[in-house]
N, C-alpha and C positions, 0 to 999 in steps of 0.2 A: 332526209336527216333523221337519225335515230334520236328523238327528242329526249328520251329518258337517259340515254348515255351522254348526250350533249350537256344536259343540265347537271349531271353528276360531274362531268368535266369542268363545267363552269364553277360549281361550288368548290371543287378542288383547287381551281385557279385562284380563287379569292380566299381560300383557307377556311371555308364555312361548312358546317353540317347542314343537312336538309332540315329545316324547321318542322317541328311537329304540327304547328298551326301557323297560318299566315297572319300573325298579329303584329302589333306595333313594336313589341320587343324584338321580334325577328327582323322586321323591316329596318329598325335602327342598327342592328348588328350587321345586316347585309350591306347597308350603305357604307358604314364605317370601314368594313373589310374591303369593299370595292375601292374606296378612295385610297386605301393604303397599298393596294396591290396592282391596280390597273391604272397606268399613267394617263393623265390628260396630255395629249401630244398632237402636234400638227405635222409630223414628219412626212406623212404621205403626200401632203401638198407639195413638198420640196423634193421628194424622191420620185415625183411623177407617177405615183401609184394610183390605180383606180380605187375609188371609194363608192361602193354600191349600196344604196339605201334599200336593202332587202334584209329581212330578218336573218336568214341563214348566213348571208355574207357577213353581217355585222357580228353575229355570235362567233362565227369561225375566226374572224380576225382577233377577237379577244381570247378565245379558248384554244384554237389550234395554232394560230400564228403567235400567240402570246404577246400581242401588241395592245396599244391603247387607241386613242383617237380623240376627237373633239365632240361637242355636245350631241350632234345627230347620231354619231356612232355609239358613244358610251351610254347615253340614255336610251337609245334605240335597243341596244343589246340588253341593258339592265331591265327594260320593260319586258322583254321576252322571258328572262329569268324569273321575274316576279310573277308574271301570269302563269307560268308553268308550275310555280310553287303555290298557286291558289289565290294570289292577290288580284284584286280588281284594279286595273291600271288604265288611265286615260292619258293620251299624249296631248300636250298643250303647247301652243306657240307663244313666244314672248319676244319683245323688242328690248334690247339692252340700252340702258341709259349711257349717253356719252359724257365725257368730262365736262362739257358745257351745259349739261342738263337736258340736251336733246335726246331723241330716240333713234336707234338704228333701224334697219330695214325690217319689214314684216318677215316672220320666220327667221329672225336673227338667232334665236335660241330655242331649243326644245327642252321642256321640263316635264315632269311626270306628276300626275295627281293619282294618289294611291289610297284606296279605301281598306280599312281594317276593322274587325269587330270591336265594339266598345269593350273596355276592360272588364266591366261588370257582367257582361253576358250579351248574347246575340239579340236579345229582345230590347236592348237599350239603344239601338241604333249604331251605325258604323261611324268611325272617325275618318276624317280625310287629311291626307298629308301631302306636302310637296316633297317629293324625293328627287334628288339631283346629284348625279355623279359626273356631270359634264360641264361644270361652270368654273373649272380651275380651282382657285383658292376660294372656297365657298363654305357653307355650313356643313359641319361633320355629320350632323343628325338631320333627319327629316323635320321639316317645319310643319307645325299644326296649321292647316289651311284656314280653318275657321276661327283661330285665335287672333285677336286684334291687339293684344298687349305685347310686352317685351318677351322674347324667347331667347334665353341664354344658351350659348353654344361655345365650344372651345375656340371657334373662329371669330366670336364677337357677339354682339347683341342684335338680334334680328326682329323685324316686325313684318307682318303680312297685313297690308292696309288696302282700303278701297281706293281704286284709281278712278280714272274718268270712264264714263259710259259703260259701267259694269266691269271694267278691267280690275286687276289686282296688282298692286306694286309690292315687290320684295325690297325691303330696306335693311341695310347692314350698318350698324353704328351711325345711324342718322343719314346715311347716304343711299339714295335709291339705286338699286342694282338692275332690275329688269321689270318690265310691265307685262303681265300675263293676260291674254285673251282666254276667257273661260270656255269657249266652244271647243268640243272634242275634235281632234285632228287625226288623220291617218299618216302613216310613215311617208307615203309618197308626196304628201302636201309640202314636205320640207325640201324637196328637190331643188327648187329655185334658190332658196336661201343658202343651201349647202353649196350649190354651184357658184354663187356670188362669192362666198368666203374662200372658195378654192381658187378662183380665177381673177377676182377684181384687184387692181392695184390699190384700191381704197380699203381693202380688208386688212386688218392687222395680222391675220393669219398668213397672208402672202408676203408680208414685209419682214417677218422674223421667225425664228425657230424656237419652239418651246417643248419641253418634256418635263412633267412635274407630277408629284404625287404627295399625299399626306404621309407622315411618319407618326409613330406613337407619341412623339413629343414635339412635333412641328411639321416641317415641310422641306422637301428637297427638289430643286429645280435646275435643269441644265438648259441654258439659253445660248445656243451657238457654242461658244467655247467657255462661257462663264458658268461655273457650278456654284449655286447658292444653297446653303444649308441653314435652316432656322430651327433651333432646338431650345425649348424652354424660354422663348422670347429673345434669344441671342442669335444674331445673324452673322454668318461667315461667308465670304466670297473667295473664290479661287479661280484664276485664269488657267485653262488647260492649253498647253502649247502644242504638244505633239498630237497627231491624229490617233495614235495608239492610245493615248490617255483618254481621248474623247470616246472612242469605241469601248474602252474598258469601263468608263463611267456609265455609258448607256447599259452595258451588260450588268455591272455590279449593282447599280442603284435602281434600275428600272426593269431589269430582266430582258432587255432588248438586245438580241444578237444580230447586229447589222453588218452587212457586207461592205458598206462604204459610209464615210462620214457625211451626213446631210449638210447641204449648203443652201442658202436662200436661193430659190429659183427666180431668175430674172424675169421681168415682165416680157421681154422680147422672146425668151425661150418658152415661156408659158404660152404666149400667143401662137408659137409655132407648133405646139402639140395638138394632135387631133384627139380631143376629148370624146370618149365614147358616149353615145346617147344613153341616158339612164344612169350615168355616173355623176357623182357630186361629191362635195366635201367642204 
């Protein structure tokens, strides 16, 4: 892989210029642009497409195929971009809080710990940020990892708080979102979690379709045949009847040129597929 050319293509994909320095301002801009251009989507799960947790494959899906993905893919690819631009990036595993206050499986989610120089100069120590482009409707801006007070964001009020046994909890508007294990991880460590979310009938990713991205004034989501647009706090829903409408919506709103309309893959059909070793999702 020609990394220089690939990174140039990645920056073009999200409409960003190469930053002069890998600082907090650049990180904030890159995350915002990524969230507006690369959709959070689980279509590969239902189109029976292979999802390979390898850096080259993840970047190729975003840059060459102009697709999105879910956390392992989006944050995995974003980590490659950030490292090549000079940021120091660590992969962290997290467990997502359930509606009843419980926790999902280990390696439920991948998030990124990113270090940038302190604003006043390199001698003042680096700052650490939680950067995340793979948690759907989440913070628009990176969260200051070592800040324990409220952090205001267009998506709400966030807090990064101490959890149990050295873990860190991310809270949005008073509701816990996910719990982070601070030990560094490698991309391959997420294989089992990704496999679970691609194949298990208990995973919400296997039970529904989603394709969603930020906009400048809100968010747009296509879930099956339902198109939901939120702009300046106002929510609008529209049911798409014809398959041509759905394909047009994927193309117009998410830049996805699909050959067929995705449908939820039944558990019986999923069990009948021969998943290739080393793939996950």
